[in-house]
C-alpha positions, -999 to 999 in steps of 0.1 A, spaced: -470 -177 99 -465 -166 135 -434 -171 155 -409 -159 181 -381 -135 173 -347 -129 188 -350 -97 209 -325 -75 192 -344 -42 192 -317 -24 213 -290 -36 189 -310 -26 159 -314 9 172 -277 12 180 -260 27 150 -230 41 169 -204 21 150 -218 29 116 -225 66 125 -189 69 135 -177 55 102 -200 77 82 -191 108 102 -157 109 85 -172 101 51 -202 125 52 -198 146 82 -224 146 110 -261 152 103 -293 136 90 -276 117 61 -253 98 85 -283 89 107 -304 78 77 -276 56 64 -272 42 99 -307 28 94 -294 12 62 -271 -8 84 -300 -18 106 -320 -29 76 -290 -48 63 -286 -68 95 -324 -70 97 -323 -86 132 -299 -113 119 -293 -126 154 -256 -122 149 -256 -148 121 -253 -146 84 -291 -151 82 -321 -140 102 -335 -170 120 -372 -172 128 -387 -200 149 -423 -208 140 -450 -222 163 -439 -258 156 -403 -251 165 -390 -252 129 -362 -228 119 -368 -206 89 -338 -189 74 -343 -155 58 -317 -139 36 -312 -106 54 -289 -92 28 -315 -94 1 -342 -82 24 -322 -52 36 -313 -43 0 -349 -46 -11 -360 -24 17 -337 5 8 -333 0 -29 -357 28 -39 -341 54 -17 -304 43 -14 -304 35 -51 -270 19 -61 -257 23 -26 -281 -6 -17 -253 -27 -33 -234 -22 0 -262 -39 19 -265 -67 -6 -227 -73 -6 -217 -66 30 -208 -103 33 -199 -114 -2 -186 -83 -18 -197 -55 -42 -209 -67 -75 -230 -49 -103 -262 -28 -102 -280 -56 -121 -277 -76 -89 -301 -52 -73 -326 -51 -102 -328 -89 -102 -339 -90 -65 -375 -100 -58 -394 -104 -24 -396 -138 -9 -428 -154 3 -423 -145 39 -406 -111 34 -438 -90 40 -444 -107 73 -407 -104 82 -407 -67 75 -439 -61 95 -423 -78 125 -391 -58 119 -410 -25 119 -426 -35 152 -392 -39 167 -377 -8 150 -405 16 140 -381 43 130 -369 21 102 -402 27 83 -387 59 69 -363 38 48 -390 26 24 -405 60 14 -391 94 7 -366 111 -14 -332 95 -23 -307 93 5 -276 99 -16 -261 133 -23 -272 148 -56 -236 151 -67 -232 114 -67 -257 111 -95 -240 138 -115 -206 122 -114 -206 84 -117 -169 82 -105 -178 102 -74 -208 80 -69 -186 49 -73 -162 61 -46 -190 71 -23 -205 36 -26 -171 21 -18 -169 42 14 -205 33 24 -197 -3 18 -165 0 39 -182 16 69 -211 -9 67 -188 -39 65 -167 -26 93 -196 -18 116 -212 -52 109 -179 -70 117 -173 -50 149 -208 -54 162 -208 -91 155 -174 -95 171 -184 -77 202 -214 -100 206 -193 -131 201 -168 -119 227 -196 -111 252 -189 -73 251 -215 -46 257 -200 -26 228 -173 -31 201 -136 -26 208 -126 7 191 -98 32 196 -107 65 211 -107 95 186 -71 106 180 -58 136 200 -39 151 171 -28 182 190 -13 159 217 4 138 190 20 170 175 34 179 209 48 144 214 63 143 179 80 177 183 93 169 217 108 135 206 122 151 174 141 176 196 154 148 217 165 129 186 185 158 173 198 170 207 236 167 211 241 159 175 269 179 158 250 196 130 264 193 95 256 217 66 231 191 54 215 190 89 210 228 88 193 225 54 171 197 67 160 219 96 152 248 73 132 226 50 113 211 79 103 244 94 92 258 60 71 228 52 55 225 86 46 262 84 26 255 53 5 228 71 -19 256 79 -29 256 42 -64 243 34 -70 206 28 -62 194 -7 -33 179 -27 3 190 -18 36 182 -33 69 178 -14 99 176 -38 125 167 -12 159 155 -24 172 122 -11 189 127 23 168 159 30 149 143 59 118 137 39 105 110 62 103 132 92 93 163 73 63 146 56 51 133 90 55 167 106 34 183 79 7 156 81 4 158 119 3 196 121 -23 197 92 -44 170 109 -44 188 142 -54 221 126 -82 207 105 -95 179 128 -84 151 106 -90 116 121 -57 100 112 -25 100 92 -19 72 67 16 69 52 20 46 22 53 35 7 61 12 -22 83 -14 -5 81 -33 28 117 -26 35 109 12 36 77 5 55 96 -12 82 123 15 84 99 44 84 76 27 109 106 24 132 113 61 129 77 71 136 75 47 166 105 65 181 88 99 176 52 90 184 53 57 204 44 21 197 9 27 210 2 52 182 18 38 151 2 8 133 25 -9 108 4 -29 84 19 -49 56 27 -85 47 58 -88 69 45 -70 100 42 -93 130 12 -82 150 14 -103 182 -8 -79 202 -45 -86 196 -53 -49 197 -29 -43 169 -42 -72 149 -78 -59 152 -67 -23 143 -49 -36 112 -81 -50 98 -97 -16 97 -69 9 103 -84 20 136 -53 39 147 -42 75 146 -10 69 125 -9 40 100 22 30 80 14 7 51 24 -1 15 9 13 -17 0 -22 -27 -21 -26 4 -36 8 0 -47 8 -36 -55 -29 -40 -79 -23 -10 -92 9 -25 -102 -8 -58 -111 -42 -43 -146 -54 -36 -145 -79 -7 -155 -69 28 -123 -80 45 -101 -59 22 -125 -30 20 -132 -25 57 -104 0 61 -114 23 32 -137 47 51 -106 56 72 -93 75 41 -121 100 44 -111 130 66 -75 118 68 -41 129 57 -26 104 32 11 106 25 23 88 -6 60 84 -1 83 76 -31 53 84 -53 73 79 -85 70 42 -79 32 41 -87 26 17 -116 22 37 -148 -6 15 -163 -27 22 -133 -20 60 -129 -53 72 -143 -76 53 -119 -52 59 -90 -50 97 -96 -88 99 -102 -95 82 -69 -72 105 -51 -88 135 -67 -123 124 -57 -112 117 -21 -96 151 -19 -124 171 -35 -153 154 -19 -144 134 12 -120 157 32 -88 138 24 -56 157 22 -30 140 -1 8 147 2 30 135 -27 65 131 -13 95 121 -35 129 133 -47 117 124 -82 83 141 -84 63 128 -114 45 155 -134 10 141 -129 -5 175 -140 5 165 -176 -22 138 -174 -58 149 -182 -71 134 -150 -52 159 -129 -49 188 -154 -73 210 -136 -63 200 -101 -47 225 -78 -15 209 -66 1 231 -39 39 231 -37 55 229 -3 89 241 -17 89 274 -36 121 268 -56 129 231 -60 158 238 -83 176 259 -56 169 232 -30 183 204 -51 213 226 -60 221 233 -24 217 196 -14 236 182 -44 261 158 -30 272 136 -59 287 138 -94 276 114 -122 298 94 -144 284 77 -175 297 44 -190 273 39 -219 294 39 -250 314 18 -254 295 -6 -232 314 -24 -204 307 -59 -194 296 -71 -159 331 -84 -155 345 -49 -162 321 -34 -136 330 -61 -111 367 -51 -115 359 -14 -108 338 -23 -78 366 -45 -64 390 -15 -65 368 3 -40 368 -1 -2 331 8 2 307 7 -27 271 -2 -36 260 -15 -70 223 -17 -80 212 -38 -110 179 -44 -127 172 -81 -122 177 -108 -96 198 -128 -121 221 -99 -128 226 -93 -90 235 -130 -84 260 -130 -112 277 -97 -103 278 -106 -67 298 -137 -75 321 -119 -98 329 -93 -71 332 -119 -43 357 -139 -64 379 -108 -68 377 -97 -31 377 -127 -8 394 -105 18 365 -81 24 328 -83 31 308 -87 -1 271 -87 6 242 -95 -17 206 -81 -13 175 -92 -31 140 -104 -23 151 -140 -30 165 -137 6 138 -141 33 131 -110 54 151 -122 84 181 -129 62 178 -94 47 175 -78 81 208 -95 92 225 -85 60 214 -48 63 224 -47 99 259 -60 89 262 -35 61 253 -6 84 277 -17 111 306 -20 86 298 14 71 296 30 106 329 14 116 346 26 83 353 -10 74 355 -23 38 321 -35 24 309 -40 -11 272 -45 -17 254 -59 -48 217 -53 -48 185 -52 -68 163 -21 -66 150 -29 -31 176 -4 -16 173 24 -40 142 42 -26 142 52 11 166 27 26 190 46 48 225 36 35 254 59 28 282 49 4 310 70 -11 304 55 -45 273 39 -61 272 20 -94 238 19 -111 229 -2 -141 211 19 -167 175 24 -158 148 51 -160 158 85 -147 139 83 -115 157 51 -105 191 66 -113 183 96 -90 170 74 -62 202 53 -64 222 84 -62 205 91 -29 226 63 -14 259 81 -22 273 107 2 240 109 19 253 130 48 273 153 25 305 146 44 328 139 15 348 170 4 347 161 -33 312 147 -32 301 111 -39 304 93 -72 275 78 -91 286 56 -120 258 48 -145 267 18 -168 250 -1 -196 265 -36 -195 268 -53 -228 259 -87 -212 231 -74 -189 204 -61 -212 179 -35 -200 146 -54 -191 116 -48 -214 96 -33 -186 122 -5 -183 127 1 -220 103 31 -224 118 50 -194 154 42 -205 148 55 -240 136 88 -226 165 89 -201 191 84 -229 175 112 -248 176 137 -219 204 128 -196 241 121 -198 273 140 -196 264 176 -186 228 169 -176 221 149 -145 188 133 -132 190 156 -102 177 185 -123 140 190 -114 132 208 -146 148 180 -167 128 155 -147 96 174 -154 104 172 -192 113 135 -188 79 127 -173 60 147 -199 77 128 -227 73 95 -209 35 99 -203 30 112 -239 51 83 -254 32 57 -234 -2 75 -241 -11 70 -204 -43 90 -207 -57 66 -233 -39 34 -223 -64 5 -226 -61 -9 -191 -67 24 -173 -95 33 -197 -112 -1 -191 -109 3 -154 -124 38 -155 -152 27 -177 -161 -2 -153 -160 22 -124 -184 45 -141 -207 15 -148 -205 7 -110 -192 -27 -121 -171 -34 -90 -165 -70 -99 -150 -60 -133 -128 -34 -117 -113 -59 -92 -114 -91 -112 -114 -79 -148 -142 -77 -174 -158 -108 -188 -140 -124 -218 -165 -126 -247 -175 -161 -255 -157 -175 -225 -186 -179 -200 -178 -166 -166 -140 -162 -173 -125 -127 -167 -96 -109 -182 -74 -103 -152 -49 -83 -174 -76 -55 -174 -83 -57 -136 -69 -33 -111 -39 -51 -95 -9 -33 -82 11 -65 -88 1 -81 -120 12 -116 -113 1 -134 -81 33 -144 -63 38 -179 -49 51 -179 -13 79 -203 -3 87 -210 33 125 -214 39 136 -235 68 173 -241 60 185 -205 66 174 -205 102 201 -224 121 181 -225 153 153 -245 135 126 -221 146 111 -220 111 110 -258 108 93 -261 141 67 -235 132 60 -252 100 56 -286 118 31 -270 141 12 -255 112 9 -288 94 -1 -306 126 -27 -279 135 -13 -275 170 -19 -237 171 -41 -213 152 -29 -210 116 -31 -172 116 -7 -168 145 18 -194 131 18 -177 96 25 -144 112 55 -159 129 66 -175 97 66 -143 76 102 -137 83 111 -169 66 89 -164 35 102 -157 0 77 -146 -27 85 -156 -63 67 -149 -95 44 -176 -110 68 -180 -140 95 -190 -116 74 -212 -92 57 -231 -121 90 -241 -137 95 -279 -134 129 -276 -118 116 -253 -91 83 -272 -85 103 -304 -80 120 -288 -50 87 -276 -33 60 -294 -14 27 -279 -4 23 -268 32 -14 -277 30 -25 -303 5 -46 -289 -23 -34 -253 -18 -10 -239 -44 -3 -205 -29 20 -217 0 49 -241 -3 79 -253 16 112 -248 -2 131 -281 0 160 -271 -22 193 -253 -15 192 -219 2 224 -201 -5 237 -183 27 247 -154 6 221 -149 -22 192 -168 -7 169 -189 -29 187 -195 -62 165 -209 -90 190 -201 -117 181 -181 -148 145 -192 -152 132 -157 -153 160 -135 -165 139 -103 -163 126 -109 -128 131 -76 -109 121 -91 -75 
C-alpha cells in the first residue's frame, strides 16, 4: 500500500527535549542520544496525535498504533525500558505487555517509510543493549531507571505536542538554573531579613548552626542528616545547604518536600522572600497557580526551587501514569530536602528509603533529611550500609544549648478532658494539641464555655483552608500583641507551623509528636524559666489505635527525668519501634519491593491481583501515602461574600474552564475520609457537583464558624 505521509522529519530528528531530560538522568553522551531516538520511535511520526495517520491513494485514513510500533522497534535493544515507549500515553504496566506484542500487517511498510524519513533511527533495531549493565544486575536499580526514562519520555512527548498545538517553534521550558546567582540572591536577602533585628541568644545559636551547616555543603553528593531542634532556623538552614551544594556540584534544582500543606505554604512564603516568586514553585493541592507559566511548571517541576508535599513526591515516584510521572526525572541531579522526615509513613519506609538510596547512589541526587526528631533509618536493613553524613557533630550538645522547655507528665492518675480544659482555662496564652478531630471539637467547647471572655480558637482540617488561614492570622496577631488566646488543635500545628506559646498541652502520643509539639512552646527562648509542656493521658480520650505502638515505646522510655528532647533516647526509641513493628519484614513493604523487582509497575501503584477475583487488586498492598482516598466537600456557607457559591455555580454551568474554577475553589474545600463521607447522615447533607462523580461534593449542612464542618463522632479516631 502506498500513500502520503505527514512531513515530520525535522520534528523526528529533534530530540532536544528528551536529551535535556536524559542529561540529568544519565549525563551527556551517546546513551542519552540513543535513548533520544527511542523517543522518536515512540512518536513514530505520529502527526501530533495519539496515532500515526497514513492516507492511502484512495484517501482513506489508516490508523497505526505508534506506541506498539515504537516499542517493537526498540524492544530487543531497550529491553524492559521499551515499556516506557509502550506506556507513554497509558502508563507503565508489566514486562509481559512487551512479550505479547506482535507486528501488525502494515508495520513493515510503516517502518520502511519511517526509516526513509529518519535514517539514523535504523540503529535502534540492531546492536548491543542500550541500558547500562548495572540495571540488569540490580532489578531495583533497573526499575528506578525505567521510571526516570518513562518520565523524561512522557514529559518530552507532552511538551513537544503542546508546542505544536500552540503554534510554537519549540516547547516552553525554563532556562537552566543559575545556582550561583541564586546563592547570592538568597544570602543577600537573608542578611536583609536579619538586619536591624535585636539578636537573642537563640538567634546567635541559629547563626552559628547556619554557618556550620552551609560550610559542609562542599561535601560530596550523597545522603545528609540535619538534626536541628525546633526553633533553630531549620527551614532557612536546610535551604542554604541545598543551594550552596547545588551551586558547587552543578545540580539542576532544589526540591523541598514537607508532610503537610500548612507547612508547605509557610515555607514557600519564606523561600519566596529569600529567592523571589519567579524562582520558587509551590506545588500541592491548595496552591493557586493563576499564572500559566507556573501551572505548566507544576506539571513537570520545571523550576529551580520546588516546594511540595511528601504525598505529592512519593505518590508520583511510585505511580505509573504519565501525568503524575512527568516530573520524576527532575529528581535526578537534584538536591531533595525531606523536611519533618519523621512523618514518613512507617509501613512504606522500606520502599521509600530504597528509592532514595538508588537515586543517591546512581542518579546524582543529594538527599537531606531535616528534622528535630531524626528517625534512626540506619537500623533498617535497607539503609544499614548507607553512608549518612551528619551536618551536626554533636546533636546532644546542640539540643542542650537550645533547650527551652520543661516537661510535666499527667499520666497516672489519668485526668479527664474536663480537667485539662480547666487547666487550660487558667492560662492567658496556651496551645493544646490532641490526637483526633472529635477530641479537638469536644475540648474546644469545654474551654470556650469556661472562658467566654477571651479568644478561644479551634484548628483542624475540618476547617476549609481559607478559614484556617484567617484563624492562624488571628492567633499570630493575638500572640504578637500579648493578648489572651487559647488554641485547641489537632496535629496540623505540631510540625513546622511557626507559633510561640508559653505553655503547650499535648495529649499522649508517640515521642516524635511530643517533641514536635514542644517546639511550639517558648520558641524564641524569651521566657526566663522556660516554657511548659504538659503531656496528659485523658481517661475519656483514648489513644487511637494507629498511635498505639509508638505510645507503648514512649511510655517505656520517657517520663519524669527523661524527655523526648534527648537525641540518644530518641535513637533508642526508633530502634525499639522499628524492631517491634518488624519494619524490615512488614508485608506491605515486602510486597511492594517484590513487585518493583518484578518490574510490575501496575502492582506497585494499584496493588497486586487478588487470587480468584479476576482483575480486582488489593489496594491495601499498593504504594499509597494516604491509604484511604478522601472525599472532597466544597463549603459555601463560611464565605460571607458568596465567592465560593458563585464559583460553584459557574462550575456547574460550565461557564469557565473547570480547571481554573477548581483552583479558585481549593480554599473552600474540606477533605474527609471515606468512612465519614459514606455515613448516611453525612451523605444526606451532600450533593454531587457533577452528576455521576463521587469524588467531589457540595456540603449542604451546617458549617460551624468555629470548628468548621462538624459531622459528629462518626469516625472517633479520625486524625484529619
